[in-house]
C-alpha positions in Angstrom: -11.7 16.0 -13.4 -11.7 17.8 -10.5 -15.4 16.6 -9.5 -14.2 12.8 -10.3 -10.8 13.7 -8.1 -12.9 15.2 -5.3 -14.7 11.6 -5.2 -12.6 9.7 -5.7 -9.4 10.7 -3.3 -12.4 9.8 0.2 -12.5 6.5 -1.7 -9.0 5.6 -1.2 -9.3 5.4 2.5 -11.1 2.8 1.9 -8.7 0.6 -0.7 -5.4 1.7 1.8 -7.8 -0.4 5.0 -8.7 -2.9 2.1 -4.7 -3.0 1.5 -3.4 -2.6 5.4 -5.6 -4.4 7.7 -4.3 -8.2 5.3 -0.7 -6.0 5.6 -0.8 -5.8 9.7 -2.2 -9.1 9.9 0.6 -10.7 8.0 3.3 -8.6 9.8 4.7 -10.0 12.8 4.7 -7.5 16.3 7.2 -5.0 17.2 7.7 -4.4 12.9 6.7 -1.4 12.9 9.3 0.8 11.4 8.8 -2.0 8.2 5.6 -2.0 8.6 5.7 2.2 8.6 7.7 2.1 5.5 5.4 -0.4 4.0 2.6 1.9 4.2 4.1 5.5 3.4 5.4 3.5 -0.1 1.5 2.3 -0.9 0.6 5.9 -0.1 3.7 7.4 -2.8 2.0 5.1 -5.5 -0.9 5.6 -5.0 0.0 9.6 -5.4 2.1 8.6 -8.2 -0.6 6.7 -9.8 -3.0 9.6 -9.6 -0.3 12.6 -10.2 0.3 10.3 -13.9 -3.6 10.1 -14.0 -4.1 13.7 -13.6 -1.8 14.6 -16.0 -3.5 11.8 -18.6 -6.5 14.0 -18.0 -5.2 17.1 -19.0 -2.6 15.6 -21.7 -6.5 13.8 -23.6 -5.2 10.7 -23.4 -7.5 9.3 -20.8 -10.9 9.9 -19.7 -11.3 12.4 -16.9 -13.4 9.3 -15.1 -10.7 6.6 -15.4 -7.8 8.8 -14.8 -8.7 9.9 -11.5 -10.2 6.7 -10.7 -7.7 3.8 -12.0 -5.5 4.1 -8.8 -8.1 2.8 -6.8 -9.6 0.3 -8.5 -5.9 -0.7 -9.3 -5.1 -0.2 -5.5 -8.0 -1.8 -4.2 -7.3 -5.2 -7.0 -4.0 -5.6 -5.0 -6.2 -5.0 -1.6 -8.8 -8.0 -2.1 -6.0 -10.1 -3.8 -4.0 -9.4 -0.6 -7.2 -10.5 2.2 -7.9 -13.4 -0.2 -4.1 -15.0 -0.1 -3.9 -14.1 3.6 -7.4 -16.1 4.5 -5.8 -18.6 2.9 -2.3 -20.1 3.8 -2.2 -17.2 7.0 1.2 -16.6 6.3 3.0 -14.7 7.9 5.5 -11.7 6.4 9.3 -12.5 7.1 11.8 -9.5 7.6 14.6 -12.0 8.3 17.0 -9.7 5.9 16.3 -6.7 8.5 18.5 -9.0 10.8 21.5 -8.8 8.8 21.9 -4.5 9.3 21.5 -5.1 13.1 24.4 -7.8 15.5 23.1 -9.1 18.3 24.3 -8.5 21.6 25.7 -11.5 23.5 25.5 -12.2 27.5 29.5 -11.5 28.0 29.3 -8.3 25.5 28.3 -6.1 28.5 
């Protein structure tokens, strides 16, 4: 299991590029906090898959190869889907729901 883990974790950087590139193109400029939160969410998802796979391999429920490489496979499929979606319609992710939490300043409020 440790041998598969040693190779699967460095490959995860390529998987994160597959996910991060389309999200970076689709997100609007100036939404750094939201983009950071989405990135942190994908990292936590990957980490949870990796820990779960390690536990499944320790119990003998999955092969060590599959348990260590499954997070990379799942997230790379998601990354390829995001690249495909981005190349087809060039849409932007809209974070309009965030504006509900912030009041806009008016000129006469100064």
